[in-house]
MIFINU-610879 format. One record per atom (N, C-alpha, C, O): residue in three letters; atom name; x, y, z. Coordinates in Angstrom, 3 decimals, padded with zeros to 6 digits. Example, Ala and Ser with C-alpha at 12.3 -4.5 7.8 and 13.67 -1.06 7.14 Angstrom:
BEGIN
{'ALA', 'N', {013.190, -005.690, 007.800}}
{'ALA', 'CA', {012.300, -004.500, 007.800}}
{'ALA', 'C', {013.200, -003.300, 007.800}}
{'ALA', 'O', {014.236, -003.319, 008.465}}
{'SER', 'N', {012.850, -002.250, 007.080}}
{'SER', 'CA', {013.670, -001.060, 007.140}}
{'SER', 'C', {012.900, 000.030, 007.870}}
{'SER', 'O', {013.409, 001.138, 008.039}}
***
This chain:
BEGIN
{'UNK', 'N', {028.131, 156.500, -022.658}}
{'UNK', 'CA', {027.590, 155.309, -021.925}}
{'UNK', 'C', {026.261, 155.639, -021.324}}
{'UNK', 'O', {026.119, 156.708, -020.729}}
{'UNK', 'N', {025.265, 154.774, -021.444}}
{'UNK', 'CA', {023.877, 155.013, -021.020}}
{'UNK', 'C', {023.765, 154.192, -019.691}}
{'UNK', 'O', {024.082, 153.003, -019.680}}
{'UNK', 'N', {023.320, 154.821, -018.594}}
{'UNK', 'CA', {023.126, 154.209, -017.393}}
{'UNK', 'C', {021.639, 154.087, -017.157}}
{'UNK', 'O', {020.948, 155.093, -017.322}}
{'UNK', 'N', {021.089, 152.967, -016.792}}
{'UNK', 'CA', {019.746, 152.778, -016.503}}
{'UNK', 'C', {019.561, 152.444, -015.012}}
{'UNK', 'O', {020.232, 151.538, -014.518}}
{'UNK', 'N', {018.789, 153.052, -014.370}}
{'UNK', 'CA', {018.466, 152.704, -012.923}}
{'UNK', 'C', {017.036, 152.193, -012.781}}
{'UNK', 'O', {016.060, 152.916, -012.983}}
{'UNK', 'N', {016.960, 150.896, -012.421}}
{'UNK', 'CA', {015.599, 150.444, -012.261}}
{'UNK', 'C', {015.226, 150.348, -010.822}}
{'UNK', 'O', {015.886, 149.725, -009.990}}
{'UNK', 'N', {014.035, 151.058, -010.560}}
{'UNK', 'CA', {013.522, 151.184, -009.264}}
{'UNK', 'C', {012.420, 150.153, -009.041}}
{'UNK', 'O', {011.510, 150.024, -009.859}}
{'UNK', 'N', {012.502, 149.443, -007.966}}
{'UNK', 'CA', {011.407, 148.513, -007.712}}
{'UNK', 'C', {010.172, 149.176, -007.333}}
{'UNK', 'O', {010.159, 150.044, -006.461}}
{'UNK', 'N', {009.094, 148.782, -007.982}}
{'UNK', 'CA', {007.781, 149.326, -007.820}}
{'UNK', 'C', {007.085, 148.706, -006.567}}
{'UNK', 'O', {007.254, 147.521, -006.283}}
{'UNK', 'N', {006.325, 149.510, -005.849}}
{'UNK', 'CA', {005.398, 149.027, -004.826}}
{'UNK', 'C', {004.278, 148.347, -005.476}}
{'UNK', 'O', {003.812, 148.800, -006.522}}
{'UNK', 'N', {003.798, 147.251, -004.908}}
{'UNK', 'CA', {002.659, 146.494, -005.430}}
{'UNK', 'C', {001.407, 147.107, -004.921}}
{'UNK', 'O', {001.290, 147.358, -003.722}}
{'UNK', 'N', {000.431, 147.368, -005.810}}
{'UNK', 'CA', {-000.833, 147.909, -005.464}}
{'UNK', 'C', {-001.952, 146.890, -006.012}}
{'UNK', 'O', {-002.414, 147.003, -007.147}}
{'UNK', 'N', {-002.345, 145.894, -005.119}}
{'UNK', 'CA', {-003.264, 144.969, -005.601}}
{'UNK', 'C', {-004.679, 145.435, -005.636}}
{'UNK', 'O', {-005.145, 146.115, -004.722}}
{'UNK', 'N', {-005.420, 145.049, -006.766}}
{'UNK', 'CA', {-006.897, 145.389, -006.854}}
{'UNK', 'C', {-007.702, 144.158, -007.039}}
{'UNK', 'O', {-007.162, 143.123, -007.431}}
{'UNK', 'N', {-008.986, 144.223, -006.772}}
{'UNK', 'CA', {-009.845, 143.124, -006.978}}
{'UNK', 'C', {-010.773, 143.362, -008.188}}
{'UNK', 'O', {-011.564, 142.473, -008.502}}
{'UNK', 'N', {-010.716, 144.500, -008.874}}
{'UNK', 'CA', {-011.491, 144.704, -010.000}}
{'UNK', 'C', {-010.569, 144.627, -011.254}}
{'UNK', 'O', {-009.357, 144.418, -011.191}}
{'UNK', 'N', {-011.247, 144.810, -012.352}}
{'UNK', 'CA', {-010.658, 144.756, -013.743}}
{'UNK', 'C', {-009.636, 145.850, -013.948}}
{'UNK', 'O', {-008.581, 145.649, -014.549}}
{'UNK', 'N', {-010.001, 147.077, -013.401}}
{'UNK', 'CA', {-009.192, 148.158, -013.501}}
{'UNK', 'C', {-009.450, 149.172, -012.349}}
{'UNK', 'O', {-010.452, 149.085, -011.639}}
{'UNK', 'N', {-008.495, 150.148, -012.191}}
{'UNK', 'CA', {-008.710, 151.205, -011.261}}
{'UNK', 'C', {-008.303, 152.594, -011.928}}
{'UNK', 'O', {-007.335, 152.693, -012.682}}
{'UNK', 'N', {-009.081, 153.591, -011.600}}
{'UNK', 'CA', {-008.747, 154.858, -012.270}}
{'UNK', 'C', {-007.495, 155.468, -011.533}}
{'UNK', 'O', {-007.311, 155.280, -010.330}}
{'UNK', 'N', {-006.681, 156.176, -012.290}}
{'UNK', 'CA', {-005.397, 156.711, -011.853}}
{'UNK', 'C', {-005.578, 157.394, -010.503}}
{'UNK', 'O', {-004.905, 157.071, -009.524}}
{'UNK', 'N', {-006.576, 158.420, -010.478}}
{'UNK', 'CA', {-006.692, 159.140, -009.265}}
{'UNK', 'C', {-007.143, 158.372, -008.041}}
{'UNK', 'O', {-006.885, 158.736, -006.893}}
{'UNK', 'N', {-007.839, 157.277, -008.357}}
{'UNK', 'CA', {-008.172, 156.389, -007.153}}
{'UNK', 'C', {-006.986, 155.471, -006.765}}
{'UNK', 'O', {-006.892, 155.048, -005.613}}
{'UNK', 'N', {-006.121, 155.175, -007.682}}
{'UNK', 'CA', {-004.986, 154.462, -007.361}}
{'UNK', 'C', {-003.984, 155.233, -006.569}}
{'UNK', 'O', {-003.286, 154.669, -005.726}}
{'UNK', 'N', {-003.892, 156.577, -006.833}}
{'UNK', 'CA', {-003.110, 157.447, -006.065}}
{'UNK', 'C', {-003.608, 157.593, -004.631}}
{'UNK', 'O', {-002.790, 157.665, -003.714}}
{'UNK', 'N', {-004.897, 157.639, -004.411}}
{'UNK', 'CA', {-005.443, 157.718, -003.076}}
{'UNK', 'C', {-005.240, 156.343, -002.387}}
{'UNK', 'O', {-004.890, 156.329, -001.207}}
{'UNK', 'N', {-005.426, 155.287, -003.005}}
{'UNK', 'CA', {-005.349, 153.965, -002.453}}
{'UNK', 'C', {-003.839, 153.699, -001.932}}
{'UNK', 'O', {-003.594, 153.121, -000.873}}
{'UNK', 'N', {-002.894, 154.186, -002.794}}
{'UNK', 'CA', {-001.582, 154.066, -002.373}}
{'UNK', 'C', {-000.993, 155.090, -001.332}}
{'UNK', 'O', {000.190, 155.069, -000.994}}
{'UNK', 'N', {-001.838, 155.911, -000.892}}
{'UNK', 'CA', {-001.558, 156.977, 000.067}}
{'UNK', 'C', {-000.487, 157.930, -000.352}}
{'UNK', 'O', {000.187, 158.512, 000.498}}
{'UNK', 'N', {-000.300, 158.115, -001.680}}
{'UNK', 'CA', {000.731, 159.110, -002.142}}
{'UNK', 'C', {000.102, 160.512, -002.212}}
{'UNK', 'O', {000.811, 161.498, -002.416}}
{'UNK', 'N', {-001.229, 160.601, -002.043}}
{'UNK', 'CA', {-001.873, 161.899, -002.031}}
{'UNK', 'C', {-002.962, 161.910, -000.860}}
{'UNK', 'O', {-003.393, 160.844, -000.422}}
{'UNK', 'N', {-003.356, 163.030, -000.411}}
{'UNK', 'CA', {-004.270, 162.983, 000.776}}
{'UNK', 'C', {-005.712, 162.831, 000.202}}
{'UNK', 'O', {-006.545, 162.204, 000.856}}
{'UNK', 'N', {-006.016, 163.359, -000.941}}
{'UNK', 'CA', {-007.445, 163.388, -001.365}}
{'UNK', 'C', {-007.535, 163.248, -002.929}}
{'UNK', 'O', {-006.546, 163.317, -003.658}}
{'UNK', 'N', {-008.763, 163.054, -003.349}}
{'UNK', 'CA', {-009.094, 162.991, -004.850}}
{'UNK', 'C', {-008.750, 164.246, -005.450}}
{'UNK', 'O', {-008.251, 164.269, -006.575}}
{'UNK', 'N', {-008.997, 165.410, -004.723}}
{'UNK', 'CA', {-008.762, 166.766, -005.245}}
{'UNK', 'C', {-007.251, 166.957, -005.486}}
{'UNK', 'O', {-006.830, 167.477, -006.520}}
{'UNK', 'N', {-006.478, 166.532, -004.528}}
{'UNK', 'CA', {-004.928, 166.687, -004.645}}
{'UNK', 'C', {-004.498, 165.845, -005.877}}
{'UNK', 'O', {-003.659, 166.290, -006.661}}
{'UNK', 'N', {-005.073, 164.629, -006.047}}
{'UNK', 'CA', {-004.695, 163.702, -007.136}}
{'UNK', 'C', {-005.082, 164.476, -008.455}}
{'UNK', 'O', {-004.256, 164.568, -009.364}}
{'UNK', 'N', {-006.171, 164.958, -008.545}}
{'UNK', 'CA', {-006.663, 165.752, -009.768}}
{'UNK', 'C', {-005.642, 166.713, -010.108}}
{'UNK', 'O', {-005.183, 166.692, -011.250}}
{'UNK', 'N', {-005.206, 167.601, -009.214}}
{'UNK', 'CA', {-004.283, 168.696, -009.410}}
{'UNK', 'C', {-002.953, 168.178, -009.830}}
{'UNK', 'O', {-002.410, 168.648, -010.830}}
{'UNK', 'N', {-002.389, 167.223, -009.116}}
{'UNK', 'CA', {-001.097, 166.662, -009.408}}
{'UNK', 'C', {-001.030, 166.051, -010.881}}
{'UNK', 'O', {-000.048, 166.228, -011.601}}
{'UNK', 'N', {-002.085, 165.362, -011.251}}
{'UNK', 'CA', {-002.227, 164.671, -012.545}}
{'UNK', 'C', {-002.227, 165.753, -013.668}}
{'UNK', 'O', {-001.491, 165.660, -014.651}}
{'UNK', 'N', {-003.168, 166.871, -013.451}}
{'UNK', 'CA', {-003.376, 167.823, -014.450}}
{'UNK', 'C', {-002.096, 168.710, -014.680}}
{'UNK', 'O', {-001.858, 169.259, -015.756}}
{'UNK', 'N', {-001.281, 168.797, -013.545}}
{'UNK', 'CA', {-000.086, 169.561, -013.674}}
{'UNK', 'C', {001.108, 168.667, -014.300}}
{'UNK', 'O', {002.226, 169.164, -014.432}}
{'UNK', 'N', {000.854, 167.425, -014.655}}
{'UNK', 'CA', {001.792, 166.675, -015.352}}
{'UNK', 'C', {002.843, 166.045, -014.371}}
{'UNK', 'O', {003.956, 165.710, -014.777}}
{'UNK', 'N', {002.484, 165.908, -013.180}}
{'UNK', 'CA', {003.488, 165.325, -012.186}}
{'UNK', 'C', {003.428, 163.855, -012.068}}
{'UNK', 'O', {004.140, 163.309, -011.225}}
{'UNK', 'N', {002.665, 163.170, -012.814}}
{'UNK', 'CA', {002.373, 161.711, -012.646}}
{'UNK', 'C', {002.737, 161.101, -013.968}}
{'UNK', 'O', {002.397, 161.611, -015.036}}
{'UNK', 'N', {003.471, 159.943, -013.868}}
{'UNK', 'CA', {003.749, 159.185, -015.072}}
{'UNK', 'C', {003.065, 157.855, -014.965}}
{'UNK', 'O', {003.053, 157.232, -013.903}}
{'UNK', 'N', {002.475, 157.400, -016.105}}
{'UNK', 'CA', {001.876, 156.058, -016.287}}
{'UNK', 'C', {002.663, 155.284, -017.275}}
{'UNK', 'O', {002.776, 155.711, -018.424}}
{'UNK', 'N', {003.213, 154.179, -016.904}}
{'UNK', 'CA', {004.025, 153.364, -017.781}}
{'UNK', 'C', {005.152, 154.139, -018.388}}
{'UNK', 'O', {005.473, 153.979, -019.566}}
{'UNK', 'N', {005.735, 154.955, -017.609}}
{'UNK', 'CA', {006.896, 155.819, -017.973}}
{'UNK', 'C', {006.611, 157.077, -018.752}}
{'UNK', 'O', {007.537, 157.800, -019.119}}
{'UNK', 'N', {005.380, 157.349, -019.008}}
{'UNK', 'CA', {005.160, 158.612, -019.801}}
{'UNK', 'C', {004.189, 159.523, -018.950}}
{'UNK', 'O', {003.323, 159.018, -018.236}}
{'UNK', 'N', {004.359, 160.792, -019.050}}
{'UNK', 'CA', {003.503, 161.731, -018.364}}
{'UNK', 'C', {002.054, 161.483, -018.767}}
{'UNK', 'O', {001.754, 161.314, -019.949}}
{'UNK', 'N', {001.177, 161.462, -017.807}}
{'UNK', 'CA', {-000.258, 161.229, -018.111}}
{'UNK', 'C', {-001.050, 162.388, -017.385}}
{'UNK', 'O', {-000.872, 162.601, -016.186}}
{'UNK', 'N', {-001.920, 163.120, -018.140}}
{'UNK', 'CA', {-002.719, 164.149, -017.494}}
{'UNK', 'C', {-004.213, 163.761, -017.450}}
{'UNK', 'O', {-005.088, 164.597, -017.229}}
{'UNK', 'N', {-004.464, 162.456, -017.670}}
{'UNK', 'CA', {-005.891, 161.971, -017.635}}
{'UNK', 'C', {-006.159, 161.346, -016.289}}
{'UNK', 'O', {-005.678, 160.243, -016.033}}
{'UNK', 'N', {-006.901, 161.993, -015.417}}
{'UNK', 'CA', {-007.155, 161.511, -014.077}}
{'UNK', 'C', {-007.960, 160.265, -014.064}}
{'UNK', 'O', {-007.841, 159.441, -013.158}}
{'UNK', 'N', {-008.863, 160.102, -015.162}}
{'UNK', 'CA', {-009.683, 158.916, -015.315}}
{'UNK', 'C', {-009.089, 157.768, -015.938}}
{'UNK', 'O', {-009.758, 156.785, -016.257}}
{'UNK', 'N', {-007.718, 157.872, -016.140}}
{'UNK', 'CA', {-007.026, 156.808, -016.928}}
{'UNK', 'C', {-007.249, 155.547, -016.224}}
{'UNK', 'O', {-007.147, 155.472, -015.000}}
{'UNK', 'N', {-007.566, 154.501, -017.007}}
{'UNK', 'CA', {-007.838, 153.118, -016.388}}
{'UNK', 'C', {-006.481, 152.448, -016.331}}
{'UNK', 'O', {-005.731, 152.384, -017.305}}
{'UNK', 'N', {-006.215, 151.961, -015.154}}
{'UNK', 'CA', {-004.992, 151.203, -014.890}}
{'UNK', 'C', {-005.370, 149.784, -014.734}}
{'UNK', 'O', {-006.340, 149.516, -014.025}}
{'UNK', 'N', {-004.684, 148.817, -015.343}}
{'UNK', 'CA', {-004.962, 147.381, -015.242}}
{'UNK', 'C', {-003.646, 146.698, -014.706}}
{'UNK', 'O', {-002.533, 147.219, -014.787}}
{'UNK', 'N', {-003.903, 145.508, -014.167}}
{'UNK', 'CA', {-002.801, 144.736, -013.629}}
{'UNK', 'C', {-001.588, 144.712, -014.680}}
{'UNK', 'O', {-001.779, 144.415, -015.860}}
{'UNK', 'N', {-000.385, 145.030, -014.193}}
{'UNK', 'CA', {000.799, 145.129, -015.148}}
{'UNK', 'C', {001.103, 146.663, -015.424}}
{'UNK', 'O', {002.227, 146.988, -015.807}}
{'UNK', 'N', {000.167, 147.546, -015.243}}
{'UNK', 'CA', {000.467, 148.953, -015.465}}
{'UNK', 'C', {001.227, 149.512, -014.235}}
{'UNK', 'O', {001.163, 148.956, -013.138}}
{'UNK', 'N', {001.932, 150.609, -014.459}}
{'UNK', 'CA', {002.679, 151.195, -013.385}}
{'UNK', 'C', {002.379, 152.735, -013.357}}
{'UNK', 'O', {002.035, 153.297, -014.397}}
{'UNK', 'N', {002.498, 153.378, -012.255}}
{'UNK', 'CA', {002.475, 154.825, -012.183}}
{'UNK', 'C', {003.551, 155.334, -011.265}}
{'UNK', 'O', {004.008, 154.607, -010.383}}
{'UNK', 'N', {003.930, 156.462, -011.436}}
{'UNK', 'CA', {005.036, 156.925, -010.448}}
{'UNK', 'C', {004.723, 158.501, -010.203}}
{'UNK', 'O', {004.259, 159.241, -011.070}}
{'UNK', 'N', {005.013, 158.840, -009.048}}
{'UNK', 'CA', {004.789, 160.146, -008.427}}
{'UNK', 'C', {005.766, 160.400, -007.377}}
{'UNK', 'O', {005.913, 159.615, -006.441}}
{'UNK', 'N', {006.484, 161.545, -007.512}}
{'UNK', 'CA', {007.455, 161.998, -006.579}}
{'UNK', 'C', {008.554, 160.966, -006.181}}
{'UNK', 'O', {008.921, 160.825, -005.014}}
{'UNK', 'N', {009.032, 160.283, -007.187}}
{'UNK', 'CA', {010.071, 159.312, -006.999}}
{'UNK', 'C', {009.669, 157.907, -006.604}}
{'UNK', 'O', {010.467, 156.969, -006.610}}
{'UNK', 'N', {008.414, 157.806, -006.265}}
{'UNK', 'CA', {007.876, 156.436, -005.887}}
{'UNK', 'C', {007.107, 155.857, -007.036}}
{'UNK', 'O', {006.395, 156.565, -007.749}}
{'UNK', 'N', {007.267, 154.422, -007.234}}
{'UNK', 'CA', {006.627, 153.793, -008.282}}
{'UNK', 'C', {005.702, 152.714, -007.685}}
{'UNK', 'O', {005.966, 152.105, -006.649}}
{'UNK', 'N', {004.540, 152.523, -008.464}}
{'UNK', 'CA', {003.564, 151.596, -007.947}}
{'UNK', 'C', {003.104, 150.733, -009.177}}
{'UNK', 'O', {002.811, 151.258, -010.252}}
{'UNK', 'N', {003.058, 149.418, -008.962}}
{'UNK', 'CA', {002.584, 148.562, -010.040}}
{'UNK', 'C', {001.282, 147.904, -009.555}}
{'UNK', 'O', {001.157, 147.335, -008.471}}
{'UNK', 'N', {000.244, 148.064, -010.572}}
{'UNK', 'CA', {-001.037, 147.505, -010.241}}
{'UNK', 'C', {-000.938, 146.010, -010.494}}
{'UNK', 'O', {-000.403, 145.590, -011.520}}
{'UNK', 'N', {-001.448, 145.199, -009.567}}
{'UNK', 'CA', {-001.439, 143.829, -009.584}}
{'UNK', 'C', {-002.840, 143.294, -009.272}}
{'UNK', 'O', {-003.659, 143.984, -008.664}}
{'UNK', 'N', {-003.088, 142.116, -009.678}}
{'UNK', 'CA', {-004.415, 141.494, -009.404}}
{'UNK', 'C', {-004.277, 140.769, -008.130}}
{'UNK', 'O', {-003.340, 139.993, -007.940}}
{'UNK', 'N', {-005.242, 141.018, -007.203}}
{'UNK', 'CA', {-005.224, 140.363, -005.903}}
{'UNK', 'C', {-005.526, 138.871, -006.108}}
{'UNK', 'O', {-006.487, 138.519, -006.792}}
{'UNK', 'N', {-004.706, 138.003, -005.516}}
{'UNK', 'CA', {-004.981, 136.595, -005.642}}
{'UNK', 'C', {-005.606, 135.989, -004.487}}
{'UNK', 'O', {-005.883, 134.790, -004.494}}
***
């Protein structure tokens, strides 16, 4: 039997077409600085859309999600 747990993602609204992963991590306050974001991403601690991502410049657009340390964030367009 397969059990799936769906965790509700926190909304992270942006005004632009996209936001870079490291900037999204800073904006969401899940890291203290861009330097910390860079390290966490390069160490493979961050998932984008459910897969480990080691590209700190990864462009996230509305509908994309990232997760770090058990918390999930969904990029949304600010209305």
